[in-house]
Structures are given as C-alpha cells and as structure tokens.
MARFI-235245 format. One record per residue (C-alpha): residue in three letters; y, x, z. Coordinates in Angstrom, 3 decimals, always signed. Layout:
// MARFI-235245
<pt code="ala" v="Y" u="X" w="Z"/>
...
// end
This chain:
// MARFI-235245
<pt code="unk" v="-29.194" u="+117.277" w="-3.765"/>
<pt code="unk" v="-31.458" u="+115.187" w="-5.579"/>
<pt code="unk" v="-30.003" u="+113.999" w="-8.774"/>
<pt code="unk" v="-27.301" u="+115.424" w="-11.015"/>
<pt code="unk" v="-25.790" u="+114.643" w="-14.759"/>
<pt code="unk" v="-22.972" u="+115.637" w="-16.880"/>
<pt code="unk" v="-20.733" u="+113.409" w="-17.844"/>
<pt code="unk" v="-19.173" u="+112.982" w="-21.326"/>
<pt code="unk" v="-15.957" u="+114.278" w="-19.896"/>
<pt code="unk" v="-17.528" u="+117.341" w="-18.419"/>
<pt code="unk" v="-17.773" u="+116.636" w="-14.910"/>
<pt code="unk" v="-20.998" u="+116.962" w="-12.739"/>
<pt code="unk" v="-22.208" u="+113.801" w="-10.754"/>
<pt code="unk" v="-24.641" u="+114.697" w="-7.949"/>
<pt code="unk" v="-26.967" u="+112.254" w="-5.913"/>
<pt code="unk" v="-28.209" u="+113.097" w="-2.330"/>
<pt code="unk" v="-30.642" u="+112.066" w="-0.002"/>
<pt code="unk" v="-28.355" u="+110.257" w="+2.272"/>
<pt code="unk" v="-27.792" u="+107.837" w="-0.732"/>
<pt code="unk" v="-24.396" u="+109.284" w="-1.400"/>
<pt code="unk" v="-23.317" u="+110.118" w="-4.954"/>
<pt code="unk" v="-20.649" u="+112.702" w="-5.650"/>
<pt code="unk" v="-18.163" u="+113.363" w="-8.399"/>
<pt code="unk" v="-17.125" u="+117.689" w="-8.899"/>
<pt code="unk" v="-14.877" u="+119.842" w="-11.274"/>
<pt code="unk" v="-17.371" u="+121.879" w="-13.265"/>
<pt code="unk" v="-14.662" u="+124.624" w="-13.399"/>
<pt code="unk" v="-13.384" u="+124.585" w="-10.280"/>
<pt code="unk" v="-16.546" u="+123.408" w="-8.013"/>
<pt code="unk" v="-14.363" u="+120.922" w="-6.408"/>
<pt code="unk" v="-15.564" u="+117.607" w="-5.220"/>
<pt code="unk" v="-12.903" u="+114.960" w="-6.911"/>
<pt code="unk" v="-14.960" u="+111.444" w="-5.788"/>
<pt code="unk" v="-17.373" u="+110.504" w="-3.293"/>
<pt code="unk" v="-19.244" u="+106.922" w="-3.083"/>
<pt code="unk" v="-22.181" u="+105.740" w="-0.887"/>
<pt code="unk" v="-24.281" u="+103.989" w="-3.072"/>
<pt code="unk" v="-27.759" u="+103.485" w="-1.794"/>
<pt code="unk" v="-30.103" u="+103.184" w="+0.768"/>
<pt code="unk" v="-32.178" u="+106.198" w="+0.862"/>
<pt code="unk" v="-32.270" u="+108.759" w="-1.671"/>
<pt code="unk" v="-30.452" u="+108.635" w="-4.933"/>
<pt code="unk" v="-33.010" u="+109.231" w="-7.969"/>
<pt code="unk" v="-31.486" u="+109.042" w="-11.393"/>
<pt code="unk" v="-27.418" u="+109.094" w="-11.955"/>
<pt code="unk" v="-26.136" u="+108.334" w="-15.589"/>
<pt code="unk" v="-22.246" u="+107.725" w="-17.096"/>
<pt code="unk" v="-20.519" u="+105.310" w="-19.885"/>
<pt code="unk" v="-19.888" u="+106.851" w="-22.971"/>
<pt code="unk" v="-15.937" u="+107.187" w="-21.841"/>
<pt code="unk" v="-16.697" u="+108.278" w="-18.660"/>
<pt code="unk" v="-15.250" u="+105.200" w="-16.702"/>
<pt code="unk" v="-18.572" u="+103.689" w="-15.507"/>
<pt code="unk" v="-21.135" u="+105.761" w="-13.436"/>
<pt code="unk" v="-24.240" u="+104.732" w="-12.405"/>
<pt code="unk" v="-27.418" u="+105.462" w="-10.008"/>
<pt code="unk" v="-30.699" u="+104.728" w="-9.265"/>
<pt code="unk" v="-31.821" u="+104.867" w="-5.483"/>
<pt code="unk" v="-34.716" u="+104.075" w="-3.003"/>
<pt code="unk" v="-33.213" u="+100.923" w="-2.300"/>
<pt code="unk" v="-34.757" u="+99.900" w="-5.725"/>
<pt code="unk" v="-31.261" u="+99.354" w="-7.180"/>
<pt code="unk" v="-29.268" u="+100.393" w="-10.416"/>
<pt code="unk" v="-25.746" u="+100.490" w="-9.083"/>
<pt code="unk" v="-22.823" u="+100.363" w="-11.677"/>
<pt code="unk" v="-19.446" u="+102.026" w="-10.267"/>
<pt code="unk" v="-15.883" u="+102.547" w="-11.566"/>
<pt code="unk" v="-15.451" u="+106.534" w="-12.196"/>
<pt code="unk" v="-11.491" u="+105.970" w="-10.911"/>
<pt code="unk" v="-11.717" u="+104.363" w="-7.637"/>
<pt code="unk" v="-15.858" u="+103.952" w="-6.809"/>
<pt code="unk" v="-15.448" u="+100.301" w="-6.918"/>
<pt code="unk" v="-19.008" u="+98.686" w="-7.361"/>
<pt code="unk" v="-18.836" u="+96.735" w="-10.700"/>
<pt code="unk" v="-22.545" u="+95.528" w="-10.575"/>
<pt code="unk" v="-25.716" u="+95.815" w="-9.110"/>
<pt code="unk" v="-29.173" u="+95.507" w="-10.563"/>
<pt code="unk" v="-32.701" u="+94.903" w="-8.472"/>
<pt code="unk" v="-34.817" u="+96.880" w="-10.551"/>
<pt code="unk" v="-37.550" u="+96.860" w="-8.107"/>
<pt code="unk" v="-39.894" u="+99.710" w="-7.047"/>
<pt code="unk" v="-39.998" u="+102.563" w="-9.634"/>
<pt code="unk" v="-37.328" u="+100.938" w="-12.040"/>
<pt code="unk" v="-34.730" u="+103.069" w="-11.164"/>
<pt code="unk" v="-35.126" u="+105.239" w="-14.276"/>
<pt code="unk" v="-32.148" u="+104.054" w="-16.847"/>
<pt code="unk" v="-29.964" u="+105.015" w="-19.441"/>
<pt code="unk" v="-26.322" u="+103.698" w="-20.954"/>
<pt code="unk" v="-27.121" u="+101.937" w="-24.393"/>
<pt code="unk" v="-25.443" u="+102.932" w="-27.327"/>
<pt code="unk" v="-24.354" u="+99.570" w="-28.032"/>
<pt code="unk" v="-22.379" u="+99.582" w="-24.575"/>
<pt code="unk" v="-23.035" u="+96.569" w="-23.569"/>
<pt code="unk" v="-26.170" u="+97.252" w="-21.849"/>
<pt code="unk" v="-27.949" u="+99.807" w="-19.024"/>
<pt code="unk" v="-31.701" u="+100.065" w="-20.217"/>
<pt code="unk" v="-34.297" u="+100.578" w="-17.623"/>
<pt code="unk" v="-38.088" u="+101.138" w="-17.364"/>
<pt code="unk" v="-40.421" u="+98.795" w="-15.625"/>
<pt code="unk" v="-43.792" u="+99.259" w="-14.659"/>
<pt code="unk" v="-44.210" u="+102.526" w="-16.919"/>
<pt code="unk" v="-44.639" u="+100.234" w="-20.124"/>
<pt code="unk" v="-41.538" u="+97.684" w="-20.226"/>
<pt code="unk" v="-37.850" u="+98.371" w="-21.313"/>
<pt code="unk" v="-35.219" u="+96.265" w="-19.549"/>
<pt code="unk" v="-31.987" u="+95.565" w="-20.558"/>
<pt code="unk" v="-29.416" u="+94.354" w="-18.097"/>
<pt code="unk" v="-25.812" u="+93.278" w="-19.295"/>
<pt code="unk" v="-22.808" u="+95.355" w="-18.196"/>
<pt code="unk" v="-20.565" u="+92.116" w="-18.861"/>
<pt code="unk" v="-22.189" u="+89.548" w="-16.271"/>
<pt code="unk" v="-24.977" u="+91.718" w="-14.250"/>
<pt code="unk" v="-28.022" u="+90.278" w="-15.015"/>
<pt code="unk" v="-31.284" u="+90.981" w="-16.824"/>
<pt code="unk" v="-30.540" u="+90.123" w="-20.747"/>
<pt code="unk" v="-34.105" u="+90.577" w="-21.987"/>
<pt code="unk" v="-37.025" u="+92.718" w="-21.959"/>
<pt code="unk" v="-39.070" u="+94.854" w="-24.640"/>
<pt code="unk" v="-42.460" u="+96.056" w="-24.638"/>
<pt code="unk" v="-42.469" u="+100.129" w="-24.617"/>
<pt code="unk" v="-45.861" u="+100.455" w="-26.897"/>
<pt code="unk" v="-47.112" u="+103.412" w="-26.380"/>
<pt code="unk" v="-44.025" u="+104.916" w="-25.164"/>
<pt code="unk" v="-44.056" u="+105.529" w="-21.070"/>
<pt code="unk" v="-40.601" u="+104.935" w="-18.858"/>
<pt code="unk" v="-41.746" u="+106.588" w="-15.705"/>
<pt code="unk" v="-38.450" u="+108.290" w="-16.215"/>
<pt code="unk" v="-34.834" u="+108.127" w="-18.820"/>
<pt code="unk" v="-32.724" u="+110.250" w="-19.940"/>
<pt code="unk" v="-30.045" u="+109.875" w="-23.024"/>
<pt code="unk" v="-29.281" u="+112.873" w="-24.995"/>
<pt code="unk" v="-25.191" u="+113.399" w="-25.446"/>
<pt code="unk" v="-24.999" u="+112.249" w="-28.424"/>
<pt code="unk" v="-26.205" u="+108.803" w="-27.173"/>
<pt code="unk" v="-27.874" u="+108.618" w="-30.370"/>
<pt code="unk" v="-31.513" u="+109.346" w="-28.550"/>
<pt code="unk" v="-33.038" u="+108.678" w="-25.243"/>
<pt code="unk" v="-35.953" u="+110.533" w="-24.228"/>
<pt code="unk" v="-38.594" u="+108.849" w="-21.479"/>
<pt code="unk" v="-42.006" u="+110.617" w="-19.628"/>
<pt code="unk" v="-45.075" u="+109.382" w="-17.758"/>
<pt code="unk" v="-45.887" u="+110.365" w="-14.499"/>
<pt code="unk" v="-48.232" u="+113.123" w="-15.972"/>
<pt code="unk" v="-46.407" u="+114.187" w="-18.940"/>
<pt code="unk" v="-46.006" u="+112.858" w="-22.090"/>
<pt code="unk" v="-42.395" u="+112.758" w="-23.568"/>
<pt code="unk" v="-41.307" u="+110.176" w="-25.703"/>
<pt code="unk" v="-38.086" u="+110.301" w="-27.677"/>
<pt code="unk" v="-36.436" u="+106.935" w="-28.569"/>
<pt code="unk" v="-33.416" u="+105.458" w="-30.857"/>
<pt code="unk" v="-30.985" u="+104.399" w="-28.714"/>
<pt code="unk" v="-29.765" u="+101.769" w="-31.130"/>
<pt code="unk" v="-32.978" u="+100.195" w="-32.505"/>
<pt code="unk" v="-35.438" u="+100.948" w="-29.113"/>
<pt code="unk" v="-38.004" u="+102.149" w="-31.388"/>
<pt code="unk" v="-39.828" u="+105.342" w="-30.518"/>
<pt code="unk" v="-40.085" u="+108.044" w="-32.793"/>
<pt code="unk" v="-42.884" u="+110.106" w="-31.251"/>
<pt code="unk" v="-44.932" u="+109.902" w="-28.272"/>
<pt code="unk" v="-45.163" u="+114.443" w="-27.600"/>
<pt code="unk" v="-47.745" u="+115.840" w="-25.021"/>
<pt code="unk" v="-45.688" u="+118.624" w="-24.023"/>
<pt code="unk" v="-46.869" u="+119.405" w="-20.625"/>
<pt code="unk" v="-50.235" u="+117.631" w="-19.578"/>
<pt code="unk" v="-49.454" u="+118.061" w="-15.813"/>
<pt code="unk" v="-46.586" u="+118.074" w="-13.276"/>
<pt code="unk" v="-43.601" u="+117.686" w="-15.611"/>
<pt code="unk" v="-40.888" u="+117.311" w="-12.960"/>
<pt code="unk" v="-38.430" u="+116.758" w="-15.692"/>
<pt code="unk" v="-37.316" u="+116.455" w="-19.831"/>
<pt code="unk" v="-34.262" u="+116.496" w="-21.478"/>
<pt code="unk" v="-32.721" u="+116.614" w="-25.062"/>
<pt code="unk" v="-30.422" u="+119.196" w="-26.528"/>
<pt code="unk" v="-28.180" u="+117.675" w="-28.948"/>
<pt code="unk" v="-29.371" u="+116.453" w="-32.593"/>
<pt code="unk" v="-32.954" u="+116.093" w="-31.282"/>
<pt code="unk" v="-34.102" u="+119.616" w="-32.206"/>
<pt code="unk" v="-35.059" u="+120.982" w="-29.013"/>
<pt code="unk" v="-36.492" u="+119.410" w="-25.485"/>
<pt code="unk" v="-35.776" u="+121.184" w="-21.865"/>
<pt code="unk" v="-38.438" u="+121.088" w="-19.798"/>
<pt code="unk" v="-39.377" u="+122.170" w="-15.801"/>
<pt code="unk" v="-42.438" u="+122.269" w="-14.382"/>
<pt code="unk" v="-44.411" u="+123.999" w="-11.718"/>
<pt code="unk" v="-41.897" u="+126.445" w="-11.114"/>
<pt code="unk" v="-41.095" u="+127.059" w="-14.865"/>
<pt code="unk" v="-38.141" u="+126.347" w="-17.304"/>
<pt code="unk" v="-39.049" u="+125.871" w="-21.173"/>
<pt code="unk" v="-37.694" u="+124.902" w="-24.406"/>
<pt code="unk" v="-40.094" u="+122.543" w="-26.833"/>
<pt code="unk" v="-39.531" u="+121.841" w="-30.606"/>
<pt code="unk" v="-38.230" u="+118.057" w="-30.579"/>
<pt code="unk" v="-40.302" u="+116.746" w="-33.386"/>
<pt code="unk" v="-43.792" u="+118.934" w="-32.452"/>
<pt code="unk" v="-43.653" u="+119.515" w="-29.107"/>
<pt code="unk" v="-44.649" u="+122.938" w="-29.270"/>
<pt code="unk" v="-43.359" u="+125.582" w="-27.167"/>
<pt code="unk" v="-40.104" u="+127.748" w="-28.177"/>
<pt code="unk" v="-39.096" u="+129.937" w="-25.039"/>
<pt code="unk" v="-40.757" u="+129.582" w="-21.258"/>
<pt code="unk" v="-39.063" u="+131.183" w="-18.297"/>
<pt code="unk" v="-39.139" u="+130.761" w="-14.310"/>
<pt code="unk" v="-37.384" u="+128.742" w="-12.103"/>
<pt code="unk" v="-37.045" u="+130.493" w="-8.517"/>
<pt code="unk" v="-37.957" u="+127.209" w="-7.053"/>
<pt code="unk" v="-40.950" u="+124.932" w="-7.893"/>
<pt code="unk" v="-39.544" u="+121.750" w="-6.742"/>
<pt code="unk" v="-36.832" u="+120.734" w="-9.215"/>
<pt code="unk" v="-35.380" u="+117.112" w="-8.913"/>
<pt code="unk" v="-33.417" u="+116.833" w="-11.659"/>
<pt code="unk" v="-32.311" u="+118.169" w="-15.133"/>
<pt code="unk" v="-29.241" u="+118.036" w="-17.481"/>
<pt code="unk" v="-27.844" u="+119.610" w="-20.372"/>
<pt code="unk" v="-24.207" u="+120.260" w="-21.643"/>
<pt code="unk" v="-22.533" u="+118.427" w="-24.283"/>
<pt code="unk" v="-22.873" u="+121.148" w="-26.526"/>
<pt code="unk" v="-26.198" u="+121.925" w="-25.736"/>
<pt code="unk" v="-25.733" u="+125.832" w="-24.609"/>
<pt code="unk" v="-26.235" u="+125.132" w="-20.875"/>
<pt code="unk" v="-28.647" u="+123.694" w="-18.721"/>
<pt code="unk" v="-27.969" u="+122.689" w="-14.698"/>
<pt code="unk" v="-31.308" u="+122.020" w="-12.404"/>
<pt code="unk" v="-30.967" u="+120.272" w="-8.929"/>
<pt code="unk" v="-33.726" u="+122.118" w="-6.648"/>
<pt code="unk" v="-35.687" u="+121.466" w="-3.126"/>
<pt code="unk" v="-34.189" u="+124.068" w="-1.692"/>
<pt code="unk" v="-30.432" u="+122.706" w="-2.351"/>
<pt code="unk" v="-29.317" u="+124.820" w="-4.860"/>
<pt code="unk" v="-27.734" u="+123.978" w="-8.473"/>
<pt code="unk" v="-28.505" u="+126.078" w="-10.977"/>
<pt code="unk" v="-26.926" u="+126.718" w="-14.657"/>
<pt code="unk" v="-28.871" u="+128.034" w="-17.311"/>
<pt code="unk" v="-27.681" u="+129.718" w="-20.592"/>
<pt code="unk" v="-29.469" u="+128.254" w="-23.441"/>
<pt code="unk" v="-28.576" u="+130.184" w="-25.918"/>
// end
C-alpha cells in the first residue's frame, strides 16, 4: 500500500505499487471496488465533496479522475514529474495540483484541461492535502515546511517549520486547530497556528507513505512500508 485516503462518505481508498486503486468498507474491511488506474506506483489519492468522484496521482505523471460508482475514467491530467500532489478545490469545478514546488495548477473537471496557474509565493507544494471541512488545504516541501492555504481564495495563511527534516506526511484535523505529522518513526500533533508540538508518539515502522484523518478528527490512519494500515486514536 503506497497511498490512502478517507472519503467524505467514510470509505477508505488505497493505492498500490502496481497502479491499482481500491475502495474499502471501513466498518467491514471488505473491498468494494478495484480500478487499474496507473502504470506504476500510486502516490496520491482524493475524493470530491459528495464522494462521487475519486482521483489518483501516479508514477506515470498522470492524475486520473474516475467515477466511484463504476470505476469509469472521467479525465486524465498530464501533470508531469513531481506534479501528482493534488486536492479537489472548494468550488467543485477544479482539481488543484502542485508544479515545480512553487506553482499551483487549476485543472477543469468539466473539460479536463488546464484552466490557469498561480504562483505559490513562499508556500511549497511538494505534497498537497485537503482537510475534511474542505475549507483548508495543507502543503509541504520535500524538507519539511508546512503551508496552510484557504481552499477558496488559494491565499496561504501561514508557513510553519514544524519538522525540519524527513517529514513524510502532514494532515489537518478539522477546524485547522492541529496538524498531524509523521517523520522518522514518529507520529505527532502540532498547533495549526504556531506549529508548536502538542504530542508525539512512536510509529512502529519508519517508512510511512501516507496519512489521513477521519472527518471527525478523532482517528488517523497510516500506510507504511511494512504493508500495514494502522488506525490511531487522536483523542
């Protein structure tokens, strides 16, 4: 398992090194849908606000958007190297991806074409996540700075040096109050405004590929190099 996300309808979506994307029932642990989405590893996953569309970014430098109901491909965006980090925009009309670490790209869900680009300023877009309220997005550079964005205006609200090295994942809890991070065999909570550490715990496997937080903010789930998905109680 190389990527995962929890949808707005409470389903777990996982991506694999074989390019497959699978939808699971969180309650029953049962596979609901499987799609061959990419040639190579799946790096990123996301879902639309109503859960009707799922999207994945892979090693083939594509972002694929497909129907949750039948797995039919809707659009494929050729984002290029290191451009597979993305979120569904709050307007419901675009997917926003990072490009070159310093640019936001807005892709039309209606036409499948690049609509426009925006300079990221001091924010970094090496990796990109949307919180479950869909009001905020969080991005991080390859060496750790975390940027919080408004998912409506796409103006950044802060750049936080939370973990200076080997930050593997970062995800906002609801209301932008705390940020959940994984790095060097650790799982930690950080203040969403100041970046100060709130709590730190040990992750059994240092190689964490992906992280997501439940809609109520009480649970986190990690995908690790040992092939195990772990669910964490955040309190």
